[in-house]
KOLTI-15525 format. One record per residue: x, y, z of N, C-alpha, C, CB in turn; chain; residue number from 1; residue in three letters. Coordinates in steps of 0.05 Angstrom, whole numbers, plus 5000, padded with zeros to 4 digits. Glycine has a CB too. Example, Ala and Ser with C-alpha at 12.3 -4.5 7.8 and 13.67 -1.06 7.14 Angstrom:
BEGIN
n_c1  n_c2  n_c3  ca_c1  ca_c2  ca_c3  c_c1  c_c2  c_c3  cb_c1  cb_c2  cb_c3  chain  resi  resn
5264  4886  5156  5246  4910  5156  5264  4934  5156  5226  4911  5181  A  1  ALA
5257  4955  5142  5273  4979  5143  5258  5001  5157  5282  4988  5114  A  2  SER
END
This chain:
BEGIN
n_c1  n_c2  n_c3  ca_c1  ca_c2  ca_c3  c_c1  c_c2  c_c3  cb_c1  cb_c2  cb_c3  chain  resi  resn
2667  2644  7111  2660  2632  7086  2630  2625  7086  2676  2607  7080  A  1  MET
2619  2619  7109  2591  2612  7110  2573  2635  7102  2584  2603  7138  A  2  SER
2579  2658  7112  2563  2682  7106  2565  2690  7077  2570  2705  7124  A  3  GLU
2589  2689  7066  2594  2698  7039  2586  2679  7017  2623  2705  7036  A  4  GLU
2593  2653  7020  2588  2634  6998  2574  2609  7007  2614  2627  6985  A  5  ILE
2565  2607  7031  2548  2585  7040  2563  2559  7047  2530  2579  7019  A  6  GLY
2590  2560  7050  2605  2537  7059  2605  2536  7089  2633  2537  7047  A  7  LEU
2600  2512  7101  2602  2510  7130  2630  2518  7140  2595  2482  7140  A  8  PRO
2632  2532  7162  2658  2541  7172  2677  2518  7177  2654  2557  7198  A  9  GLU
2667  2495  7186  2685  2473  7192  2695  2458  7168  2671  2453  7211  A  10  ASP
2686  2467  7143  2696  2454  7119  2720  2468  7107  2674  2453  7098  A  11  SER
2728  2490  7119  2751  2506  7109  2775  2503  7128  2743  2535  7106  A  12  THR
2798  2496  7116  2823  2495  7131  2838  2521  7123  2840  2470  7124  A  13  ASN
2841  2539  7142  2854  2564  7137  2884  2559  7135  2849  2585  7160  A  14  VAL
2896  2568  7112  2924  2564  7107  2940  2588  7116  2929  2558  7078  A  15  LEU
2928  2612  7115  2943  2636  7124  2927  2661  7118  2969  2637  7110  A  16  GLY
2937  2682  7129  2926  2709  7125  2947  2726  7112  2917  2722  7152  A  17  ILE
2940  2740  7090  2959  2757  7076  2963  2782  7092  2949  2763  7047  A  18  LEU
2988  2789  7095  2995  2812  7112  3004  2836  7095  3017  2805  7132  A  19  ARG
2998  2860  7104  3008  2884  7092  3002  2907  7112  2995  2890  7064  A  20  CYS
3007  2931  7104  3001  2954  7122  2971  2961  7118  3019  2978  7115  A  21  ASN
2954  2949  7135  2925  2952  7132  2916  2981  7136  2910  2934  7151  A  22  TRP
2930  2995  7153  2923  3024  7158  2926  3040  7132  2940  3036  7180  A  23  GLY
2947  3034  7118  2953  3048  7092  2932  3040  7071  2981  3041  7082  A  24  GLU
2926  3014  7069  2906  3005  7050  2878  3017  7056  2904  2974  7050  A  25  ILE
2871  3017  7081  2845  3028  7089  2843  3058  7083  2840  3024  7119  A  26  SER
2866  3072  7087  2866  3101  7081  2863  3106  7051  2893  3114  7091  A  27  ALA
2874  3089  7034  2872  3092  7005  2844  3084  6995  2893  3075  6991  A  28  ILE
2834  3061  7004  2810  3050  6993  2784  3057  7008  2812  3020  6992  A  29  THR
2788  3064  7034  2764  3071  7050  2751  3046  7062  2744  3085  7034  A  30  GLY
2763  3023  7058  2751  2998  7069  2774  2982  7082  2737  2981  7048  A  31  ILE
2766  2964  7100  2786  2947  7113  2779  2918  7105  2785  2950  7144  A  32  ALA
2798  2904  7093  2794  2877  7084  2817  2860  7093  2791  2875  7053  A  33  VAL
2812  2836  7102  2833  2817  7110  2832  2793  7091  2831  2809  7140  A  34  THR
2850  2791  7072  2850  2768  7054  2858  2743  7069  2868  2773  7030  A  35  PRO
2842  2722  7067  2848  2696  7080  2850  2675  7058  2826  2689  7101  A  36  VAL
2870  2658  7060  2874  2636  7041  2866  2610  7056  2903  2634  7030  A  37  VAL
2848  2594  7043  2840  2569  7056  2837  2547  7036  2814  2574  7071  A  38  GLY
2836  2523  7046  2832  2499  7029  2805  2487  7037  2856  2478  7033  A  39  TYR
2789  2482  7016  2762  2470  7022  2758  2443  7009  2741  2489  7012  A  40  VAL
2779  2432  6995  2776  2406  6982  2761  2408  6956  2761  2387  7000  A  41  GLY
2751  2386  6947  2737  2385  6921  2709  2398  6924  2734  2357  6911  A  42  ASN
2703  2415  6905  2676  2428  6904  2662  2421  6878  2679  2458  6908  A  43  LEU
2636  2416  6880  2620  2414  6856  2609  2441  6849  2598  2393  6860  A  44  GLY
2597  2443  6825  2586  2469  6816  2565  2479  6835  2575  2466  6788  A  45  GLU
2550  2461  6848  2529  2470  6866  2538  2475  6895  2507  2449  6866  A  46  ASP
2564  2472  6900  2574  2476  6927  2574  2504  6937  2602  2465  6929  A  47  SER
2578  2523  6918  2579  2551  6926  2552  2564  6923  2600  2566  6909  A  48  LEU
2544  2579  6943  2519  2593  6943  2524  2622  6951  2497  2580  6962  A  49  ASN
2535  2639  6932  2543  2666  6940  2520  2683  6950  2555  2680  6916  A  50  PRO
2525  2697  6972  2506  2716  6983  2508  2742  6966  2511  2722  7013  A  51  ASN
2487  2749  6951  2488  2771  6933  2492  2798  6947  2462  2772  6917  A  52  LYS
2486  2799  6973  2491  2824  6988  2520  2826  6997  2473  2824  7013  A  53  ASP
2535  2804  6996  2563  2804  7006  2583  2800  6983  2566  2781  7025  A  54  GLU
2575  2785  6962  2594  2777  6941  2585  2788  6914  2597  2746  6940  A  55  VAL
2603  2802  6901  2598  2813  6875  2604  2792  6853  2614  2839  6870  A  56  GLU
2626  2777  6857  2634  2758  6836  2649  2735  6849  2652  2772  6816  A  57  GLU
2645  2711  6838  2661  2687  6845  2674  2678  6819  2643  2664  6858  A  58  VAL
2700  2678  6819  2715  2670  6795  2730  2644  6800  2735  2693  6787  A  59  ARG
2726  2625  6782  2740  2599  6784  2766  2602  6769  2722  2576  6773  A  60  GLU
2787  2592  6781  2813  2593  6768  2824  2564  6767  2833  2612  6783  A  61  GLU
2834  2556  6744  2845  2529  6740  2875  2531  6737  2832  2516  6716  A  62  ARG
2888  2510  6747  2917  2509  6744  2925  2479  6738  2932  2519  6769  A  63  ASP
2938  2475  6716  2946  2447  6709  2970  2440  6727  2953  2445  6679  A  64  GLU
2968  2417  6740  2990  2408  6757  3001  2382  6746  2981  2404  6787  A  65  VAL
3022  2371  6757  3034  2347  6747  3015  2324  6745  3057  2340  6764  A  66  GLY
3021  2305  6727  3005  2280  6725  2978  2285  6711  3000  2269  6752  A  67  GLY
2975  2306  6697  2950  2312  6682  2927  2320  6700  2942  2287  6667  A  68  GLY
2933  2328  6725  2912  2336  6743  2907  2366  6741  2919  2328  6772  A  69  GLN
2883  2374  6748  2876  2403  6748  2869  2411  6776  2853  2409  6728  A  70  THR
2880  2433  6784  2874  2445  6811  2856  2469  6806  2901  2454  6826  A  71  GLN
2836  2473  6823  2817  2495  6820  2820  2514  6844  2788  2485  6818  A  72  TYR
2817  2539  6839  2816  2559  6860  2793  2578  6855  2843  2574  6862  A  73  GLY
2784  2591  6876  2761  2609  6873  2769  2636  6885  2736  2598  6886  A  74  TYR
2764  2657  6871  2769  2684  6881  2742  2698  6884  2788  2699  6862  A  75  THR
2738  2709  6908  2713  2724  6913  2718  2753  6912  2701  2716  6941  A  76  LEU
2701  2768  6899  2702  2797  6899  2679  2806  6917  2701  2809  6870  A  77  THR
2685  2818  6939  2665  2827  6958  2651  2852  6948  2677  2832  6985  A  78  GLN
2625  2854  6953  2609  2877  6946  2613  2898  6968  2579  2870  6944  A  79  ARG
2617  2923  6959  2621  2945  6978  2598  2965  6974  2649  2959  6973  A  80  HIS
2582  2967  6994  2559  2985  6992  2564  3011  7006  2534  2972  7004  A  81  ASN
END
């Protein structure tokens, strides 16, 4: 996360790695990617500093949860050169 969006590595709690047949995906797409799901806590707008050489897009996603609270998630689209 540090290289891609500027978050210190020790600020991310990895929750899991998404599994699939990576050999098949790599054969189809020509790239190897390992999706990782992590929790980083509350982020302000200035918390993310995407590396333009690594990240094509950062998309914020909101989800309304119980008690009138909003949960935020971020999806990164990596740049492929």
